[in-house]
C-alpha positions, 0 to 999 in steps of 0.5 A: 193816225186819227186826226181831228178833222172837222168839215162843216158847211157855213151859212155865210155870204161869199165874199164875191157876193158882198156889195163891198170888197176890199183887197190890198197887195204891197209890192216888191219895193214896199218897205214891209215887203223889203223887211219880209224879204230880208227876214226870209233871205236871212233864214234861207241863207242860215238853212243853207249853211246849217245843211252844208256844215251840219247836215240839218237845219238848226233852230232859228227864227229871224222874223223880227226885221225892222226897216227904218227909212232913209232920206233922199233928194229926188229930182228929174234927171237924177237926185241923190240919197242923203241918208241910207235906209237902215235894216236890222234883222232880229231874232234867234238863231243857233250861234254855236254847235258842239262837234265832238270835243270842240264848239264850232261858231256859226258866222251868223252875222256875215251870213245875214248881211250877205243874204240881205244885200244879195236880195236887194241887188237881185230885186231892186234896180236902183237901190244900191246895197253898198251905198244906200242901205245899212244892214245890221243884225240883232240875233241871240241864241234861242231859249233852251226849251224851244231849242230842245223842242227842235232838237227832239223832233228833228230826226222824226216828225218835228215838234211844233215850235209854237201854238199857232194858227194857219189860215188859207182859202180858195178860190180868189175873187175876181178883185183878188186876182186883179189886185195881185196880178196888177202888182206882178205886171208892174214889177215883171221883168218885161214891164221894167224893160219897157217902162224902166221909170216905174220903181219897184215900190208898188202898192195896189188897193182894190175897192169893189162896190157891186160890179164897179172896181176902183184901184188906187195904185201907188207907184214910185217913179225913178227920177233918173228915168224921167226928164221932166214933169210932162214925161212923168205924167205921160208915163203915169197915163201909160201905167193906167192904160196898162192896168186897164188893159190887164183888167179887161182880161181878168174882170171883163164884166166889171166897170174898172177905174184906175187911179195912180199916185193920187197924192200928186199935185203937178201944178205945185211940182209935187209928184211920187219921184224917188231916187231908188224906187222905194218909199223907204228913202222918204223915211217910210218904215217897214217891219216883218209881218205887216205886209201880205199874208202867205197868199200874197194878199191883204184880205180883210174880208176873209179869215186871216192869220196874223203870223209872219211867215217870213223869217221863221224856220221852215222845219217846225215853226207852224206859224210858217208851215201851217199857213202854207199848208192851209193854202194848199189844202184849200185849193185841193179841197175846192178842186174835189168839191166845187160842184157843191161849194162856193168857197173853202176856208182852212184853219189849222191849230197847233200845240207847242211841243206836239208833232206838226203832223198832228194838229189840235184841229183842222177846221174845214169850212165851206160855203155851199152852193145850195144853202138848203143842204145841211151837210156835204155828201158823205163821199165828198167829206171822205175825199176832203179827209183823205186830202188832209191826211195825205198832206199831213202824212207828207208834211215835211215836204213843205220844208223842201217846197219853201227852201226851193221857193216853190210856194208863196210866203208873202 
């Protein structure tokens, strides 16, 4: 298949060479991350049911989850949740299937509720899905034309569910790596066993000015794990020291400053204390697609897609598939061209109703190491085109990788 692949060097300053860089990551317990996870958990549970009962993944998109914050009364030694967090998973799905002469109903409501509660149970230590959360759903049948597109393509190459853009880049800058790994450290199982007072709602904002990095970290603390304000401040200082230790390994050549819970006013008794480990208990709301992009970061200095990857079906929704694929392509392209380029950006554009392996364009933009070169060597361009064609020839593997949790979505 002759695909429209465009490879071009761009005379653009690499982010790592800019004087100012900004990066953010919202962690596991952040309301937006919870909303993404509710959408994705519900989608995967539906996929499992469709595959088991009908042998194929049927049309659905559950990418409109809303989390409405509850209310709690945290206090040292243990407080209580006053009003539960409310999560409503919204979207479209195949709710009934004609099998021979009968119509078989899909128990989508119970599937969604069970899947969301299971995710909460497995990822949040102090947020009880039965006591602290109300899980609801608002799901309707997909529109007939989109369902028809899905059905037409499912036996061969699926047809694109939307006209949409997928974006990816590689490599990460040192700041991007540090922001990502900081949240992953604080939410790792090893860290929770050592510091159980640190909740799951961790947000990391990174600022780099030249060779100086400032991390602003919001980390919810668990009230039942902290006896008084002195212990809270001691734990907070440990978090600062642990992040600085991590930074010494990831960015040894940078000056790093770490600030944790800067809104605290301990002299007035105001600290970031929670019952459940998430700001969702304080009325903080969340929604699918407002958090991390497919690479797990929010990177305003980079090209970015506004598509939510979570909750979209993994078979033909290019808003999901192309964002995952763009990241994979960027990494593979960089690995064969790093002698010539600083950064690789990949943008893929679909067209609704067309096979997902035949996008309107695959745009490969590279920032060259040598700006005096107007073009990349022809053999490198050939390798890049080969990588793109190889990945698109096996694009249905993306569905399997998503279902097996082998790729990042947010």
